[in-house]
N, C-alpha and C positions, 0 to 999 in steps of 0.2 A: 206033656208040656202044654202050658197055657198060651195065651196070646202074647206076642212079643211086640213091643212098641219102641220106637226110637225117635229122638228129637233130631230133626233134620232142618236145614235151611234150603229153600228152593228159590233160585233167582232167575231173572230174565237174562239169558246169556248175551243177547244183543246189548243190553244196558251195560253189562260188565265190559264188553269190547268198547263201547262208546266212552265209558269212563276212562279206560286205559289210554284212549286216543285223545282225551281231554275235551271231548264233545259234550259231556255232561259231568256234573259233580258226582263224586262217589256216593254222596248222600242221596242222589236221585236214582240209584239202582233199585229197581223194584225187587223186593225180597219178601218171602213169606216163611216164617218159622212155624213148624207144625210138628205135632206128635203123630208120626206115621205108623200104620200097622205094617210090620215086617212080614212079608208073605212070599216065602221061597217057592210057592206054587204058582205065583203070578210071574209073568214074564218081564214086565216093564213097570215103570213108574206110572201109577194111575192117580189122577188128581180130580178134584171136584170142579164143576164149572165155575164156582165162586173163586177158587184159587187161580184158574186160567184167566178170569177177568181181572182179578187184582194184579196179576203179573203182566197183564196186557200182552198175552202170548198170541202169536199168529198161527192160524191153521195151516199146517204143512201138507196135510193129506187127510183123506177119510179112508178108514180101513174096516174090514169086517172082522169082528172079534167073536170068540166063542167063550161064553161064561161057564163057570163051574157046573151049572145045571144043564149045560148042553145047548142053551138058547144062543142064537146068533143075531148080531145086530151091527149096524154100521155106526162107527164112532169117529170123532175128530182126533187127529194126532196133531199136537201143538208143540211149539218150541222155537228154538232150542232152550233148554233150561240147564242150569248148573245146580247140582245137588252137593251139599256139604254135610259131612258127618264127622265129628271130631277133627282129626288131622287129614281127612280124606275128602276128595272131591271128584266128580265126574260130570260130563255134559251129555245130555241125551234128549230125546223127544219124550213127550208125556201123552198118555192116553186120557181123554176127558170122558168121564162118566157122569152125565147130567143126573142130578138128584142123589149122587153118592154122598155118604155122610162122612167119609174119611179118605185120607190119602193112603195108597198102598205102595210100599217100596218093594219092587219085584227083584227077581234073580239077576237080570242083566245089569242094572245099576249097582247091585250089591257086589257082583263079580268084578265090575270095573273099579270099584273102590277098595276091593280086597278086604271085605268085611265078612264076618261069619256070625251065625246065630249060636250063642252059648245056651244049650238047652237046659242045663242045670240052673244057671242064673236067670234064665228066661230073659235074655237081653242080647242086643246086637253089639258086637265088639269088633275092634280093629283086629286083624289076624295076628295072633300072639307071636307067630314066627317072624313077622315082618311089621313090628310096631311103628316104625318111623317112616318107611317108604313102601308104598303099595307095589305089589308085584302082580302082573297080569300075564297069564299063559295065553299065547296067541297061536299055538299049533295044536 
């Protein structure tokens, strides 16, 4: 299987809430459309520092992460963000990797949106058993 990419929209969740309350116009919601690398080996959504700045995301925390090569470093956790893919959405925090060249869509937001990787087609798809409404197993 080759690399799998998906077109997702990432928005500032605070802006979405403000727009629903009538505090800002819907057109003022900060959103970034991106072709993200789908990485089921990554835990969470990982964004570039440029995406974090464009969405005006606040730092929620700093956490220690371990990369695939075993190196550890402290990185900022920002958010909240809302991720949309086709007819699915979820809200979560995002890990900022300065100097990263692409956004990674990890396992936690994929699970929350009830999407899966189709290895034959090499694409991210809405779960075929639940095409209209996401289902999340919580036990």
